[in-house]
C-alpha positions in Angstrom: -89.3 24.8 -42.9 -92.3 27.2 -45.1 -95.2 25.5 -42.6 -92.5 26.8 -39.5 -91.9 30.5 -41.0 -95.8 30.8 -41.8 -96.3 29.6 -38.2 -93.9 31.9 -36.6 -95.9 34.7 -39.1 -99.0 34.0 -37.4 -97.4 33.8 -33.7 -96.3 37.5 -34.2 -99.4 38.7 -35.5 -101.4 37.7 -32.9 -99.4 39.2 -30.8 -100.0 42.2 -32.9 -103.8 41.8 -32.5 -104.0 41.3 -29.0 -102.4 44.6 -28.7 -98.9 44.3 -28.4 -96.6 42.0 -26.2 -98.2 40.1 -23.2 -98.3 42.1 -20.2 -99.4 39.8 -17.0 -99.2 40.4 -13.9 -95.4 39.6 -12.1 -94.6 39.0 -9.0 -90.9 40.8 -8.5 -87.4 39.6 -6.7 -87.4 41.5 -3.8 -83.9 43.9 -3.0 -82.3 40.6 -2.1 -83.6 38.4 -5.4 -85.3 36.5 -2.6 -89.2 35.6 -4.1 -91.3 34.3 -1.1 -94.8 32.6 -2.2 -97.6 32.0 0.6 -99.6 29.5 -2.2 -103.2 29.6 -1.5 -102.8 33.0 0.1 -106.5 34.8 -0.5 -106.8 38.4 -1.6 -103.8 40.7 -3.1 -102.1 41.6 0.2 -98.8 39.8 1.4 -97.3 40.2 4.9 -93.9 39.8 6.9 -92.8 36.4 8.3 -92.2 37.0 12.3 -89.4 34.8 11.9 -87.2 35.3 9.2 -88.9 39.3 8.5 -89.1 38.4 4.8 -91.8 39.4 2.8 -94.4 36.5 1.2 -96.5 37.5 -1.6 -100.2 35.8 -2.6 -99.7 33.5 -5.5 -102.3 34.7 -7.9 -99.3 36.4 -10.0 -97.8 33.3 -10.7 -100.3 30.8 -11.6 -103.5 31.2 -13.0 -104.7 27.3 -12.1 -106.1 25.6 -9.2 -108.3 26.6 -6.0 -107.4 28.1 -2.8 -108.1 26.3 0.5 -107.6 26.4 4.0 -106.5 23.1 6.2 -108.8 22.0 8.8 -108.9 23.6 12.1 -107.9 20.7 13.7 -104.2 20.9 12.4 -103.8 24.5 13.1 -100.9 25.6 15.4 -99.0 28.5 16.5 -95.6 26.7 16.4 -96.5 25.7 12.6 -95.2 28.7 10.0 -98.0 30.7 8.8 -97.3 29.4 4.9 -98.7 26.1 6.4 -102.4 27.8 6.8 -103.5 27.6 3.4 -102.5 25.7 0.5 -103.4 26.2 -3.2 -104.7 22.9 -4.7 -104.8 21.5 -8.6 -108.1 18.9 -8.5 -109.1 16.6 -11.9 -110.3 18.0 -14.5 -107.8 20.6 -14.6 -104.5 20.0 -16.6 -102.4 17.2 -15.0 -99.4 19.8 -14.7 -99.9 22.6 -13.0 -97.3 25.2 -12.8 -95.7 28.4 -11.1 -93.5 30.9 -13.4 -90.9 32.8 -11.3 -90.0 35.5 -13.9 -87.3 38.2 -13.7 -84.3 35.9 -13.2 -81.1 36.1 -14.5 -80.2 33.8 -17.2 -77.3 31.1 -16.2 -77.4 32.0 -12.8 -77.7 29.5 -9.7 -80.3 29.4 -7.3 -82.3 27.5 -4.6 -85.4 26.9 -5.2 -87.7 25.6 -2.4 -91.3 24.1 -2.1 -92.9 23.3 1.1 -96.4 21.0 1.5 -98.6 20.4 4.4 -101.8 18.3 3.6 -103.7 19.2 7.0 -106.5 17.3 5.8 -107.7 20.3 3.5 -110.0 18.6 1.3 -111.5 17.0 4.5 -111.0 13.4 2.8 -108.2 12.5 5.0 -106.1 11.1 2.1 -102.8 12.4 1.2 -101.2 12.5 -2.3 -98.5 11.7 -4.0 -97.5 13.4 -6.8 -94.1 14.5 -9.0 -92.6 17.6 -9.0 -90.6 19.1 -11.6 -88.0 22.1 -12.2 -89.0 23.1 -15.7 -89.0 20.7 -18.1 -87.1 18.4 -15.8 -88.1 15.6 -12.6 -87.1 17.3 -9.9 -88.6 14.2 -7.1 -91.9 12.7 -6.2 -93.9 14.3 -3.3 -95.3 12.0 -1.3 -97.6 12.9 1.7 -98.2 10.3 4.7 -99.1 12.2 7.6 -101.5 15.4 7.4 -99.7 17.0 10.0 -96.3 16.7 9.1 -94.6 19.0 6.6 -92.4 18.6 3.8 -89.4 20.6 1.8 -88.6 20.1 -1.8 -85.2 21.8 -2.2 -82.9 22.0 -4.9 -79.9 24.1 -6.4 -80.3 24.6 -10.0 -78.7 26.4 -13.1 -81.6 28.6 -14.7 -81.1 29.0 -18.5 -83.6 32.1 -19.1 -85.1 34.6 -17.6 -87.6 32.6 -16.2 -88.4 29.5 -14.6 -91.4 27.2 -13.9 -92.1 25.2 -10.8 -94.7 22.4 -12.2 -96.5 19.8 -10.1 -97.5 16.6 -12.0 -100.8 14.6 -10.9 -100.2 11.0 -11.0 -103.3 9.6 -10.4 -102.5 9.5 -6.6 -104.2 12.3 -5.4 -104.9 15.9 -6.0 -101.6 17.6 -5.9 -101.3 21.0 -3.9 -98.5 23.4 -2.4 -98.5 25.4 0.8 -95.2 27.7 -0.3 -92.5 28.2 -2.8 -89.4 30.4 -2.3 -86.4 31.1 -4.4 -83.1 32.0 -3.7 -80.2 33.3 -5.5 -77.1 32.0 -5.5 -73.4 32.6 -6.2 -72.3 30.6 -9.1 -69.3 29.8 -7.3 -71.2 28.1 -4.7 -72.0 24.3 -4.7 -70.0 24.2 -7.7 -71.5 20.4 -7.9 -74.3 21.7 -9.5 -74.1 23.1 -12.7 -76.0 23.4 -16.0 -76.3 19.9 -16.9 -77.3 18.5 -13.0 -79.0 19.7 -10.0 -78.8 19.2 -6.3 -81.8 17.9 -4.6 -81.3 18.1 -0.7 -81.8 15.2 1.2 -80.7 16.6 4.7 -79.2 19.5 6.3 -77.8 19.5 9.5 -76.7 21.7 12.3 -74.6 20.0 15.1 -74.7 20.8 18.4 -76.0 22.2 21.4 -78.9 24.4 19.2 -82.0 23.9 19.1 -82.8 26.2 16.7 -83.9 25.8 13.6 -81.8 28.1 11.3 -82.6 30.3 8.6 -82.5 33.7 7.1 -81.2 36.3 8.2 -78.5 33.7 10.1 -77.9 32.2 6.7 -78.2 35.0 4.1 -79.0 32.5 1.7 -81.6 31.5 3.3 -81.0 27.8 4.0 -82.6 26.0 6.6 -80.5 23.8 9.1 -81.7 21.3 11.3 -80.2 20.9 15.1 -79.4 17.7 15.9 -77.5 15.9 19.1 -77.1 12.8 20.3 -76.5 13.3 24.0 -75.6 9.9 24.8 -72.0 9.5 22.6 -71.7 13.0 21.5 -70.3 15.9 23.8 -71.3 19.6 22.4 -68.7 22.2 21.6 -69.6 25.9 21.0 -68.7 29.4 20.8 -69.7 32.7 20.8 -66.8 34.4 18.7 -67.6 34.3 15.0 -66.7 31.8 12.4 -65.4 33.3 9.6 -65.3 31.6 5.7 -62.3 31.6 4.0 -61.7 33.2 1.0 -63.5 31.5 -1.7 -65.3 29.3 0.3 -67.0 27.3 -1.9 -70.5 26.8 0.6 -70.1 29.8 2.9 -71.7 27.7 6.2 -73.2 30.9 8.0 -71.3 31.4 11.2 -74.3 30.8 13.2 -73.9 27.1 12.2 -70.3 26.8 12.5 -70.6 27.9 16.0 -71.7 24.5 17.4 -70.3 21.1 16.7 -70.4 17.4 18.5 -67.0 15.8 19.3 -67.3 11.8 21.1 -67.7 11.7 24.5 -65.1 9.0 24.6 -61.9 10.6 23.5 -61.0 7.4 21.9 -64.3 6.9 19.5 -65.1 8.1 16.3 -68.4 10.1 14.9 -70.1 7.9 12.8 -73.2 8.7 10.7 -75.3 7.5 8.0 -77.9 7.7 5.8 -79.7 5.2 3.4 -80.2 5.3 -0.4 -83.5 6.3 -1.4 -85.9 3.2 -2.1 -88.5 4.7 -4.1 -86.4 4.1 -7.7 -87.6 2.3 -10.0 -86.4 -0.5 -11.5 -84.1 -0.3 -14.0 -83.1 3.3 -13.6 -79.7 4.2 -12.6 -78.9 4.0 -9.0 -79.3 7.2 -7.2 -76.2 9.7 -6.8 -75.3 11.6 -4.0 -73.4 14.0 -3.2 -71.7 15.0 0.8 -70.7 18.5 2.3 -68.9 17.7 5.9 -68.5 21.6 7.1 -65.8 21.4 9.9 -64.0 24.1 12.3 -62.3 24.2 15.5 -63.7 26.0 18.5 -61.5 25.2 21.1 -58.0 27.2 21.1 -55.3 23.8 20.9 -52.7 24.8 22.8 -49.1 22.9 23.7 -48.5 20.3 22.3 -52.3 19.0 22.0 -53.7 17.6 18.0 -56.9 17.4 16.4 -56.6 15.5 13.2 -58.7 12.9 11.4 -59.6 11.0 8.8 -62.9 10.4 7.1 -64.2 7.6 5.4 -67.2 6.1 3.8 -67.9 2.5 3.8 -64.7 2.0 4.6 -62.5 3.6 2.1 -60.7 7.0 2.2 -62.8 10.1 1.8 -60.5 12.5 3.6 -57.0 12.0 5.6 -55.4 14.2 8.5 -58.5 16.6 8.4 -56.9 19.3 10.6 -59.9 22.4 11.2 -58.3 25.8 11.3 -59.5 28.0 14.1 -62.9 29.9 13.7 -62.6 29.3 10.2 -65.2 27.2 8.5 -63.9 24.7 6.2 -65.8 21.6 4.3 -64.5 18.4 2.8 -66.4 16.8 0.2 -66.9 14.8 -3.1 -67.7 15.7 -6.7 -68.4 12.7 -8.4 -71.5 11.4 -6.7 -71.6 8.2 -4.3 -73.5 5.2 -5.8 -73.9 1.7 -5.7 -74.9 0.8 -1.6 -78.1 1.2 0.3 -76.1 2.4 2.7 -73.7 5.2 3.1 -71.6 5.2 6.8 -69.5 7.9 7.5 -66.9 7.8 9.8 -64.5 10.2 11.2 -61.8 8.5 13.4 -58.6 10.5 14.8 -55.6 9.9 13.7 -52.9 7.8 16.0 -51.2 11.0 16.6 -54.2 12.9 17.4 -54.4 13.5 20.8 -58.2 15.2 20.5 -61.2 13.3 19.2 -62.9 14.2 16.0 -65.2 17.1 15.2 -67.9 18.1 12.9 -69.9 21.1 12.7 -72.7 20.4 9.8 -73.7 18.4 7.0 -75.2 18.5 4.1 -76.3 15.6 2.0 -77.6 16.1 -2.0 -79.0 13.4 -4.5 -77.9 14.2 -8.2 -80.7 15.3 -10.7 -80.2 15.5 -14.0 -81.2 18.7 -16.1 -79.9 17.9 -19.3 -83.8 18.1 -21.1 -83.9 21.0 -23.2 -87.4 23.2 -23.0 -89.1 24.2 -26.3 -87.6 26.6 -28.7 -88.1 30.5 -26.7 -89.6 32.1 -29.4 -92.1 29.5 -30.1 -92.9 29.8 -26.3 -93.4 33.7 -26.1 -95.6 33.2 -29.3 -97.8 30.4 -28.2 -98.3 32.1 -24.7 -99.9 35.4 -26.4 -102.0 33.5 -28.1 -103.0 31.3 -24.9 -103.7 34.5 -22.9 -105.5 36.6 -26.3 -107.9 33.6 -26.7 -108.1 32.6 -23.2 -107.0 29.1 -23.8 -107.3 27.0 -20.1 -107.3 23.2 -20.9 -103.8 21.6 -20.8 -101.7 24.9 -21.8 -99.9 24.6 -18.4 -95.7 24.1 -18.3 -93.5 23.7 -21.3 -95.8 23.5 -24.4 -94.0 20.5 -26.0 -91.4 18.7 -22.9 -91.9 16.2 -21.7 -93.4 14.9 -24.8 -96.2 13.2 -22.9 -97.1 16.3 -21.6 -97.3 18.2 -24.6 -100.2 20.4 -24.9 -103.1 19.7 -26.4 -104.1 21.4 -29.9 -100.3 21.7 -31.1 -97.8 20.1 -33.6 -94.5 19.9 -32.0 -91.4 19.1 -33.9 -88.6 17.1 -31.7 -85.4 17.1 -33.6 -81.9 15.7 -32.0 -80.0 19.2 -32.9 -82.0 22.2 -31.6 -85.2 22.7 -29.2 -88.6 21.3 -30.0 -90.2 23.7 -31.7 -93.9 24.3 -32.5 -95.2 23.4 -35.8 -98.8 23.7 -35.8 -102.2 25.1 -34.0 -105.2 24.0 -34.8 -108.0 26.0 -35.5 -110.6 24.1 -34.2 -109.7 23.3 -30.7 -112.8 23.7 -28.9 -110.9 26.1 -26.0 -109.7 29.0 -28.2 -112.0 31.5 -27.9 -111.6 35.5 -28.6 -113.4 37.4 -25.6 -116.9 35.7 -25.0 -117.1 33.5 -27.9 -116.3 30.0 -26.6 -119.2 27.8 -26.8 -121.7 27.4 -24.0 -122.5 23.7 -22.5 -126.1 23.7 -24.5 -123.3 23.2 -28.1 -123.5 26.1 -29.8 -121.1 26.9 -32.7 -118.1 28.4 -31.9 -116.5 31.5 -33.8 -114.2 31.1 -36.4 -110.8 32.9 -36.2 -109.2 34.5 -39.1 -106.3 36.3 -39.3 -105.8 39.0 -41.8 -102.3 39.8 -42.8 -101.0 43.2 -44.1 -98.5 42.6 -46.5 -96.4 45.6 -45.1 -96.0 43.7 -42.1 -95.3 40.2 -43.7 -92.3 42.3 -45.3 -90.9 43.9 -42.2 -90.6 40.3 -40.5 -89.1 38.6 -43.8 -86.8 41.5 -43.8 -86.0 41.0 -40.4 -85.6 37.0 -40.3 -83.1 37.6 -43.1 -81.4 39.8 -41.1 -81.4 37.4 -38.2 -79.8 34.4 -40.6 -77.1 36.6 -42.0 -76.3 37.7 -38.5 -76.0 34.2 -37.3 -74.2 33.1 -40.2 -71.5 35.7 -39.9 -71.0 35.2 -35.9 -70.7 31.5 -36.9 -68.2 32.0 -39.5 -66.0 34.3 -37.4 -64.0 33.0 -34.1 -62.8 30.0 -35.5 -59.1 30.3 -34.2 -58.1 30.3 -30.8 -55.1 32.5 -29.8 -52.4 30.1 -28.4 -50.3 30.4 -25.0 -46.9 28.9 -25.1 -48.2 26.4 -27.5 -46.5 23.3 -28.6 -45.4 21.7 -32.0 -44.3 18.6 -33.2 -40.9 18.4 -34.4 -41.1 19.2 -37.9 -39.3 15.5 -38.8 -42.0 14.0 -36.5 -44.9 12.1 -37.5 -48.2 14.4 -37.9 -46.9 17.4 -37.9 -48.4 20.7 -38.5 -45.4 23.4 -37.7 -45.4 26.8 -36.1 -47.4 28.8 -38.9 -51.0 28.1 -38.3 -52.5 29.4 -35.5 -56.4 27.1 -36.1 -57.5 24.6 -34.9 -57.2 21.8 -37.9 -60.0 19.4 -36.1 -63.4 18.8 -36.9 -65.5 22.2 -35.4 -68.8 21.0 -34.2 -71.8 23.5 -32.6 -73.5 22.5 -29.5 -76.2 21.4 -31.4 -74.0 18.5 -33.3 -72.8 17.5 -29.7 -76.9 17.2 -28.5 -77.2 15.0 -32.0 -74.4 12.7 -31.7 -74.8 12.3 -27.7 -78.7 11.6 -28.2 -79.2 14.9 -26.3 -76.3 13.9 -24.2 -77.8 10.6 -22.9 -74.8 8.4 -21.6 -72.4 9.7 -19.1 -69.1 8.0 -19.0 -67.6 10.1 -15.9 -67.3 13.6 -14.5 -64.3 15.4 -13.7 -63.5 18.6 -12.4 -64.0 20.2 -16.3 -67.6 18.5 -16.1 -69.0 15.5 -17.8 -68.1 12.9 -20.0 -70.6 11.8 -22.7 -70.7 8.8 -25.0 -71.6 9.7 -28.7 -71.6 8.5 -32.2 -70.6 10.8 -35.3 -72.6 10.2 -38.4 -70.1 7.3 -40.0 -70.2 5.6 -37.1 -67.0 6.5 -35.2 -67.6 6.4 -31.7 -66.3 9.2 -29.5 -66.4 10.8 -26.0 -67.6 14.3 -25.5 -65.9 15.7 -22.8 -68.8 19.3 -21.6 -67.4 22.2 -19.8 -69.6 23.1 -17.0 -70.1 26.5 -16.4 -69.5 26.2 -12.7 -66.3 24.3 -13.4 -63.4 24.8 -11.7 -61.1 23.9 -15.1 -62.1 27.2 -16.5 -61.9 28.7 -20.0 -57.5 28.7 -20.1 -57.6 25.0 -19.1 -59.8 24.1 -22.0 -57.9 25.9 -24.6 -54.7 24.7 -23.3 -56.3 21.0 -23.9 -57.6 22.0 -27.2 -54.2 23.6 -28.0 -52.2 20.5 -27.1 -53.9 18.0 -28.8 -54.5 19.8 -31.9 -50.4 19.8 -32.4 -49.3 16.9 -30.9 -49.3 13.5 -32.3 -49.0 10.0 -31.2 -50.2 6.6 -30.9 -50.2 6.6 -27.1 -51.7 9.8 -26.6 -55.7 10.1 -26.8 -56.6 11.7 -30.1 -58.9 14.9 -30.3 -61.1 14.3 -33.1 -62.7 17.6 -32.8 -64.1 20.9 -30.1 -66.8 22.8 -29.8 -66.6 26.8 -28.8 -70.0 27.7 -29.7 -71.4 30.8 -27.1 -70.9 29.8 -23.5 -70.2 26.1 -24.6 -67.1 24.7 -24.8 -66.3 20.9 -25.1 -63.4 18.2 -26.6 -64.5 15.6 -28.7 -62.5 12.4 -28.2 -61.6 9.0 -29.5 -63.4 6.8 -27.3 -61.6 4.1 -25.2 -63.7 1.6 -24.3 -61.9 -0.5 -21.6 -62.0 2.6 -19.5 -59.5 3.9 -17.0 -56.1 2.0 -16.2 -57.4 2.1 -12.1 -60.6 0.7 -12.5 -58.9 -2.2 -13.8 -55.7 -2.0 -11.5 -59.0 -2.0 -8.8 -60.8 -4.6 -10.3 -63.5 -2.4 -11.0 -63.7 -3.7 -15.0 -66.8 -4.8 -16.2 -65.5 -8.0 -17.6 -64.1 -9.1 -13.9 -61.2 -10.2 -15.2 -57.7 -9.0 -13.9 -55.2 -8.2 -16.2 -51.9 -10.3 -16.6 -48.2 -9.3 -16.4 -47.6 -9.4 -19.9 -50.6 -7.2 -20.3 -49.7 -4.6 -17.5 -46.3 -4.2 -18.7 -47.1 -3.5 -22.0 -49.5 -0.4 -20.7 -46.7 0.8 -18.5 -44.4 0.9 -21.4 -46.7 2.1 -23.8 -47.5 4.7 -21.3 -44.0 5.4 -20.5 -43.9 6.1 -24.7 -46.2 8.9 -24.6 -45.1 10.8 -21.6 -41.6 10.5 -23.6 -42.8 12.2 -26.4 -44.5 14.9 -23.8 -40.9 15.7 -22.8 -38.6 15.1 -26.3 -41.0 15.2 -29.2 -42.7 18.1 -28.6 -40.6 21.8 -29.0 -41.3 23.3 -26.3 -41.8 20.3 -24.5 -45.1 19.8 -22.5 -45.3 18.7 -18.6 -48.4 17.0 -17.8 -48.5 17.7 -14.2 -51.7 15.3 -13.4 -49.6 12.1 -14.5 -51.8 9.0 -12.5 -53.8 5.5 -13.3 -57.0 7.7 -13.9 -55.4 9.5 -17.3 -54.1 6.3 -18.7 -57.1 4.7 -21.0 -57.4 1.4 -22.8 -58.5 0.5 -25.6 -60.7 -2.3 -27.0 -56.9 -4.2 -27.5 -55.7 -2.6 -23.9 -53.2 -0.3 -25.8 -52.7 2.6 -23.6 -53.0 6.5 -24.0 -52.4 9.3 -22.0 -55.4 11.4 -21.7 -56.5 14.8 -19.7 -54.0 17.9 -20.8 -56.1 20.2 -18.8 -53.6 21.1 -16.6 -50.6 20.4 -19.0 -47.7 23.3 -18.9 -45.9 24.2 -22.3 -42.1 25.5 -21.3 -41.0 28.7 -22.9 -38.0 27.6 -24.8 -36.2 24.5 -25.6 -33.8 25.4 -23.2 -35.8 25.9 -20.4 -36.2 23.4 -16.9 -39.2 24.5 -15.4 -42.5 26.5 -15.3 -44.0 28.4 -12.7 -47.1 28.2 -11.8 -48.9 30.0 -8.7 -51.4 27.2 -8.1 -50.5 23.3 -6.7 -52.5 21.4 -9.2 -52.8 17.2 -9.3 -54.0 14.1 -7.5 -52.9 13.4 -4.0 -50.3 10.7 -3.9 -49.2 11.5 -7.5 -47.8 15.2 -6.4 -44.2 15.6 -6.8 -43.1 16.8 -3.7 -40.5 19.1 -5.1 -43.2 20.7 -7.0 -44.8 21.3 -3.8 -42.0 22.8 -2.3 -41.0 24.8 -4.8 -44.6 25.4 -7.1 -42.4 24.7 -10.3 -43.2 21.8 -12.2 -40.3 20.0 -14.2 -40.5 16.8 -16.6 -39.6 15.0 -13.4 -42.6 15.4 -11.8 -44.4 13.5 -14.2 -41.8 11.0 -13.8 -42.4 11.0 -10.0 -46.4 10.5 -11.1 -45.3 8.0 -13.5 -43.6 5.7 -11.2 -46.5 5.5 -8.5 -48.1 4.3 -11.6 -45.6 2.0 -12.1 -45.9 0.8 -7.9 -49.6 0.0 -9.1 -49.3 -2.0 -11.8 -47.0 -4.1 -9.8 -48.8 -4.1 -6.7 -52.2 -3.4 -7.7 -53.1 -1.3 -4.6 -54.1 2.5 -4.7 -51.3 5.6 -4.5 -52.8 5.7 -0.2 -52.8 2.8 1.7 -54.9 1.8 5.2 -52.9 -0.2 7.2 -55.4 0.5 9.4 -53.2 4.4 9.1 -52.7 6.0 5.7 -49.5 5.4 4.4 -48.4 6.4 1.0 -47.2 3.1 -1.2 -44.2 4.2 -2.1 -43.2 3.7 1.6 -45.3 0.5 1.7 -43.4 -0.8 -1.5 -39.7 0.8 -0.1 -40.8 -1.5 3.7 -40.9 -4.4 1.4 -38.1 -4.4 -1.1 -35.7 -3.2 1.4 -36.1 -7.3 3.3 -36.0 -8.8 -0.4 -39.9 -9.3 0.2 -41.1 -9.2 -3.7 -43.9 -12.0 -3.2 -45.2 -9.5 -0.6 -45.5 -6.6 -3.2 -46.4 -8.2 -6.2 -50.7 -8.3 -6.8 -51.7 -11.8 -5.6 -54.5 -11.8 -8.8 -51.7 -12.4 -11.0 -50.9 -16.0 -9.5 -47.4 -16.0 -9.9 -47.9 -16.0 -13.9 -44.9 -13.5 -14.5 -40.8 -13.2 -14.5 -39.7 -12.3 -10.9 -36.9 -10.7 -12.4 -39.1 -8.3 -14.9 -41.2 -7.7 -11.9 -38.5 -6.5 -9.9 -36.6 -4.6 -12.1 -40.2 -2.5 -12.4 -40.8 -1.7 -9.1 -36.8 -0.7 -9.2 -38.0 1.7 -11.5 -41.1 3.0 -9.7 -39.0 3.5 -6.9 -36.7 5.4 -8.5 -38.7 7.7 -10.2 -39.9 8.4 -7.0 -36.9 9.2 -5.5 -37.7 12.5 -3.3 -34.8 15.0 -5.4 -35.9 15.3 -9.0 -32.0 14.9 -9.5 -31.9 11.2 -8.9 -34.9 10.5 -11.3 -34.3 9.2 -14.8 -35.8 10.8 -17.6 -38.7 9.2 -19.3 -36.2 8.5 -22.1 -34.3 6.0 -19.6 -37.4 5.1 -18.6 -39.2 3.6 -21.7 -35.5 1.8 -22.4 -35.1 -0.1 -18.7 -39.0 -1.0 -19.3 -38.0 -2.5 -22.8 -35.7 -4.7 -20.7 -38.2 -5.1 -18.6 -40.4 -7.0 -21.4 -37.9 -8.2 -22.8 -37.6 -10.3 -19.9 -40.9 -11.0 -19.8 -40.9 -12.4 -23.4 -38.2 -15.0 -22.3 -39.9 -16.4 -19.9 -43.5 -16.8 -22.0 -41.2 -18.0 -24.9 -43.0 -18.6 -28.1 -46.5 -18.5 -26.2 -49.0 -16.0 -27.8 -50.8 -13.7 -25.3 -54.4 -14.0 -24.6 -56.7 -12.8 -27.0 -58.8 -9.7 -26.0 -62.4 -10.1 -27.6 -64.1 -8.5 -25.2 -65.7 -5.0 -25.7 -67.1 -3.0 -23.0 -69.0 0.4 -22.4 -66.8 1.7 -19.5 -66.1 4.9 -18.5 -63.9 6.6 -20.4 -63.1 9.8 -17.8 -61.1 12.6 -18.3 -61.2 14.1 -14.7 -59.2 16.5 -12.7 -60.2 17.7 -9.0 -58.3 20.3 -7.7 -57.5 19.0 -4.2 -55.8 20.2 -1.1 -57.0 16.9 0.7 -58.9 14.1 -1.1 -62.5 14.8 -1.8 -66.1 12.7 -1.6 -68.1 11.2 -3.9 -72.1 12.6 -3.5 -75.4 11.4 -2.0 -79.4 11.3 -2.8 -82.1 11.7 -1.1 -83.4 9.3 1.5 -84.2 9.5 5.4 -81.9 12.3 7.5 -79.0 11.3 8.2 -78.4 10.1 12.1 
């Protein structure tokens, strides 16, 4: 600690000796917040691009490394943008990492960053290079140049944590890195919600379908995204309009009208639209498979009249993504996934008309992204500012590029860094015998003349002032940290006073442990292992100091589940306690960071087991399914009857039922829950329909007033899933709800046609039939015809007794398997079923 304090004093005083704060030449964003850099452009004068009318600047104000080069004359072409006439290269002998610094940014804002490359044999070697690209301290992508005449664009959407960011090129030993241009465009934080503080999106392909042969950019797209034209006239018919296509309010992507004015449909009205992309084959062995996000843009461009209908279903690799898509006339709409697609070498998108559709499917545009983690933490900002001032004053050139300490393999020479799990890396030492650490012209010449030793005298007054400031900051931090320990409840439920673990009504504080963000970094090993993702953000695996396994649910700042939902879930879980509800161990409300820390449920979600995706490749027995049903019902009964006022979960589904090592079931994810105002109330009013397709109570859908019977409806669907082993919406071949599918078969008395064949007939028929009947009773259209959860628990207990009678004294199979599967608290606010994600690879065809 003493060494670090001395280092900070030395850094501050070095800045003072240098004559104050560092004043470097800075390139400023234009009036749109755009930064446009022509890399390798000589001189100080910029120019206005003919196509976009955007002003491009030379790059000298953004980097102090590399050399300017012109491409070979044979590759110059008036068809190419001017940015490709020259490059800046970073030859061997310089630092392995060479960086551009983009300043005057808004911390926490989302930006589109684009780097362009065209080799053009600028070095005369005819050996195109391969090198890596970094966005700050996080890997972006590998740039592999294979054609000297081809241009490559690397584009990412990321959240910038500071008021500046660096784009770095890393020499990997396969040729000299170079760059042609660098662009930065601010985005609304509401756009592209899949990009957040912990992950970025890397563009794989952005396609504009239809008759246009124009590459669309700014000003037609105010965000300056590049839309590549695509049409297969052999299979598809071009559709277009000259009328403006509008974005809906709170549009998540704001596709421009110029793109949405064109589309394609199948040439044969009975055909489908089929597109595909392939996974990035360059992923290293042992690395997690790339994840992909697909964003499909639709708008009806023809006025559909009379009895004509355009409706279609969307599937990926034969799995439904969206059912009954009907684009609005001259309004942009999108279908997309929030959880990345993974695990396939090829991803096939199919758009097929529904049975009642008279018109073929249509698509206007498609964006495909791969997902990259952005969880690496840069060096402490104060240390970076100080060491940058030293670098400027002493003219350090060798290897001092990019972040001083991160990644570890690229840490600056002649520095000592400290890497604590619970805090950003810090600089703890600077070696004064660095041969490149020189004052003005005192660096040694090649003949080996001795170098000047550096001595810094520290005035006592300066030391005193600095110590007072440090003490003030520490006291202020302590005061700030001890404040805001309470969160005011809103319709806060509590356990009845006679219930086990009751806290009563008196306290407004969380009784659970409060974590800081640094604590979360430590227990998750810097957010190393992702368990899952939902509308709230990512869920990470962690281990507390005493060895307790936990799941850390960290709210992303771009999450569509906001502070209100966070408070709702935290308040509910700190006040209610039941063996069949997931226990909250603690929470984090540290500035902009919000997180909930839960017990870790090693066997993942019930949905994974029903779908056959559990990691142990074993099927649930009927005895296990029945016990899971009963335990889940007891958890819901407690919310409805054991809490005052009662709590409506509002998102009961198989994904929100978690299983521990012994396959004991617990209800999770209370972010959408609502508490009644009084015990006597029968419903709560809401302004937004939430929940998951296939589980949503039709009465709630019509009235926007969820009741406890809305939870009963969702639980009835879960019961049918347990009996049948099928998902809530089936493809047979047309989409049909599991409820209707089961009704059709049970009306014929065909229980064998309903029961999951993977149970191989090992069950009591009466028990299975009775559970299926309970499921259908729970999913009655009118809530008045549905049972209360108390009745459901009693009926399931009877079913368990029947099953135990069949099994006699046979013990249940032992559960000795433990696996780290997903512990997902997933809330997707859906108008329709969303899609998973995509990653880099060849363009969509």
